[in-house]
DRENDRENKOL-689080 format. One record per residue (C-alpha): residue number from 0; residue in three letters; z, y, x. Coordinates in steps of 0.05 Angstrom, whole numbers. Example, Ala and Ser with C-alpha at 12.3 -4.5 7.8 and 13.67 -1.06 7.14 Angstrom:
+------+------+--------+--------+--------+
! filo ! volo !      z !      y !      x !
+------+------+--------+--------+--------+
!    0 !  ala !    156 !    -90 !    246 !
!    1 !  ser !    143 !    -21 !    273 !
+------+------+--------+--------+--------+
***
This chain:
+------+------+--------+--------+--------+
! filo ! volo !      z !      y !      x !
+------+------+--------+--------+--------+
!    0 !  met !     23 !    461 !   -354 !
!    1 !  arg !     42 !    422 !   -417 !
!    2 !  ile !     -7 !    385 !   -463 !
!    3 !  val !     27 !    349 !   -517 !
!    4 !  glu !     -7 !    317 !   -579 !
!    5 !  asp !     41 !    311 !   -634 !
!    6 !  ser !     19 !    258 !   -693 !
!    7 !  ser !     73 !    227 !   -740 !
!    8 !  leu !    133 !    230 !   -694 !
!    9 !  val !     93 !    205 !   -638 !
!   10 !  leu !     84 !    251 !   -573 !
!   11 !  gln !     27 !    236 !   -520 !
!   12 !  ile !     40 !    279 !   -458 !
!   13 !  arg !    -19 !    289 !   -414 !
!   14 !  asp !    -34 !    328 !   -353 !
!   15 !  ala !    -89 !    376 !   -341 !
!   16 !  asp !   -138 !    318 !   -332 !
!   17 !  gly !   -124 !    279 !   -392 !
!   18 !  val !    -82 !    227 !   -358 !
!   19 !  leu !    -29 !    198 !   -403 !
!   20 !  leu !     40 !    209 !   -372 !
!   21 !  ala !     83 !    187 !   -427 !
!   22 !  met !     81 !    169 !   -502 !
!   23 !  ile !    145 !    181 !   -535 !
!   24 !  val !    164 !    145 !   -604 !
!   25 !  arg !    218 !    184 !   -640 !
!   26 !  ala !    275 !    148 !   -675 !
!   27 !  asn !    255 !    165 !   -742 !
!   28 !  phe !    184 !    140 !   -739 !
!   29 !  ser !    159 !     95 !   -786 !
!   30 !  val !     89 !     60 !   -806 !
!   31 !  glu !     80 !      6 !   -861 !
!   32 !  gly !     55 !    -59 !   -833 !
!   33 !  leu !     37 !    -69 !   -755 !
!   34 !  ser !      8 !    -15 !   -720 !
!   35 !  phe !     -5 !    -12 !   -639 !
!   36 !  leu !      8 !     56 !   -617 !
!   37 !  thr !    -30 !     42 !   -550 !
!   38 !  asp !   -103 !     21 !   -541 !
!   39 !  asp !   -123 !    -49 !   -526 !
!   40 !  ser !   -143 !    -24 !   -451 !
!   41 !  ser !    -68 !      0 !   -444 !
!   42 !  val !    -35 !    -42 !   -389 !
!   43 !  leu !     34 !    -49 !   -428 !
!   44 !  gln !     17 !    -51 !   -506 !
!   45 !  val !     67 !    -19 !   -550 !
!   46 !  gly !     63 !    -37 !   -622 !
!   47 !  tyr !    107 !    -16 !   -686 !
!   48 !  met !    119 !    -61 !   -747 !
!   49 !  thr !    151 !    -58 !   -813 !
!   50 !  arg !    162 !   -126 !   -847 !
!   51 !  pro !    191 !   -148 !   -914 !
!   52 !  thr !    249 !   -192 !   -928 !
!   53 !  gly !    227 !   -262 !   -922 !
!   54 !  glu !    154 !   -251 !   -888 !
!   55 !  arg !    147 !   -298 !   -827 !
!   56 !  ile !    111 !   -281 !   -766 !
!   57 !  ala !     79 !   -349 !   -745 !
!   58 !  ala !    106 !   -387 !   -683 !
!   59 !  his !     62 !   -373 !   -625 !
!   60 !  val !     59 !   -381 !   -547 !
!   61 !  his !     23 !   -334 !   -501 !
!   62 !  glu !    -27 !   -363 !   -462 !
!   63 !  pro !    -21 !   -355 !   -384 !
!   64 !  leu !    -74 !   -308 !   -372 !
!   65 !  met !    -90 !   -279 !   -307 !
!   66 !  arg !    -88 !   -200 !   -307 !
!   67 !  asn !   -100 !   -152 !   -250 !
!   68 !  ile !    -55 !    -94 !   -256 !
!   69 !  val !    -53 !    -36 !   -213 !
!   70 !  gly !     13 !      8 !   -216 !
!   71 !  thr !     81 !      3 !   -254 !
!   72 !  gln !     86 !     21 !   -329 !
!   73 !  glu !    156 !     20 !   -363 !
!   74 !  val !    192 !     34 !   -429 !
!   75 !  leu !    260 !     69 !   -439 !
!   76 !  val !    297 !     53 !   -502 !
!   77 !  ile !    353 !    104 !   -508 !
!   78 !  gln !    409 !     67 !   -546 !
!   79 !  ser !    453 !    127 !   -542 !
!   80 !  gly !    467 !    200 !   -517 !
!   81 !  ile !    413 !    248 !   -493 !
!   82 !  ile !    371 !    257 !   -436 !
!   83 !  arg !    320 !    308 !   -410 !
!   84 !  leu !    260 !    273 !   -382 !
!   85 !  asp !    217 !    315 !   -338 !
!   86 !  leu !    139 !    290 !   -323 !
!   87 !  phe !     99 !    299 !   -260 !
!   88 !  thr !     32 !    279 !   -240 !
!   89 !  gln !     15 !    226 !   -191 !
!   90 !  lys !      9 !    285 !   -141 !
!   91 !  lys !     79 !    308 !   -159 !
!   92 !  gln !     62 !    369 !   -199 !
!   93 !  tyr !    112 !    388 !   -257 !
!   94 !  val !     78 !    381 !   -326 !
!   95 !  ala !    132 !    383 !   -381 !
!   96 !  ser !    205 !    361 !   -398 !
!   97 !  val !    226 !    327 !   -465 !
!   98 !  leu !    294 !    312 !   -492 !
!   99 !  leu !    303 !    246 !   -519 !
!  100 !  glu !    358 !    222 !   -566 !
!  101 !  thr !    385 !    159 !   -590 !
!  102 !  gly !    335 !    108 !   -618 !
!  103 !  asp !    280 !    141 !   -576 !
!  104 !  val !    232 !    101 !   -538 !
!  105 !  val !    187 !    127 !   -484 !
!  106 !  leu !    126 !     91 !   -450 !
!  107 !  leu !    124 !    123 !   -376 !
!  108 !  ser !     44 !    108 !   -366 !
!  109 !  glu !     24 !    141 !   -299 !
!  110 !  gly !     50 !    196 !   -250 !
!  111 !  gly !    118 !    204 !   -239 !
!  112 !  his !    187 !    226 !   -278 !
!  113 !  gly !    261 !    243 !   -264 !
!  114 !  val !    317 !    239 !   -313 !
!  115 !  asp !    373 !    286 !   -326 !
!  116 !  ile !    432 !    256 !   -370 !
!  117 !  ile !    445 !    314 !   -414 !
!  118 !  lys !    501 !    270 !   -458 !
!  119 !  glu !    523 !    207 !   -432 !
!  120 !  ala !    471 !    149 !   -442 !
!  121 !  arg !    458 !     79 !   -451 !
!  122 !  ile !    387 !     63 !   -438 !
!  123 !  ile !    343 !     -2 !   -431 !
!  124 !  glu !    293 !     -3 !   -380 !
!  125 !  ile !    232 !    -48 !   -387 !
!  126 !  lys !    179 !    -54 !   -334 !
!  127 !  gln !    132 !   -103 !   -302 !
!  128 !  gly !    152 !   -145 !   -244 !
!  129 !  pro !    165 !   -171 !   -197 !
!  130 !  phe !    197 !   -118 !   -162 !
!  131 !  ala !    168 !    -97 !    -95 !
!  132 !  glu !    227 !    -64 !    -64 !
!  133 !  gly !    206 !    -14 !    -12 !
!  134 !  lys !    135 !    -12 !    -40 !
!  135 !  asp !    148 !      1 !   -113 !
!  136 !  lys !    160 !     71 !   -117 !
!  137 !  thr !    167 !    136 !    -72 !
!  138 !  arg !    224 !    184 !    -88 !
!  139 !  phe !    215 !    265 !    -85 !
!  140 !  glu !    252 !    330 !    -97 !
!  141 !  pro !    213 !    362 !   -149 !
!  142 !  asp !    219 !    442 !   -152 !
!  143 !  leu !    236 !    455 !   -220 !
!  144 !  thr !    269 !    526 !   -204 !
!  145 !  glu !    200 !    560 !   -215 !
!  146 !  ser !    172 !    507 !   -263 !
!  147 !  phe !    224 !    492 !   -308 !
!  148 !  asp !    254 !    538 !   -360 !
!  149 !  his !    285 !    509 !   -430 !
!  150 !  ser !    227 !    545 !   -464 !
!  151 !  asp !    184 !    488 !   -430 !
!  152 !  thr !    222 !    433 !   -467 !
!  153 !  ile !    190 !    393 !   -521 !
+------+------+--------+--------+--------+
***
């Protein structure tokens, strides 16, 4: 099953229950000013800004605010290459596959994911810490033979 919202080069991929699995910001996405692409309740906030030459963003610090966060979200920045991102529900059920290319950014919000490198890639991964060795993730072998064909690629 694929449920995809496509708006101005930002894709939101959700499972059948409406849970956001991934938000993809394509390399050529652009808006004027400052726009947050995630809602205020999102554990990891993703914003985009276009600022003119000479503008200054005021110096600031972030206060040590206690937050209770369950789960791990991560962001992948594709610096070069092409990857196929397979997305799964938290119950490891296949939802969709997406090709990501140079300059694309993806927020992996919930559920599971796997990556196949289609063309040699350089990827920056950003996620919450600290890392909990052995407790952070559960690896699994998805059965993509029945559920994946290239017509399901977004």
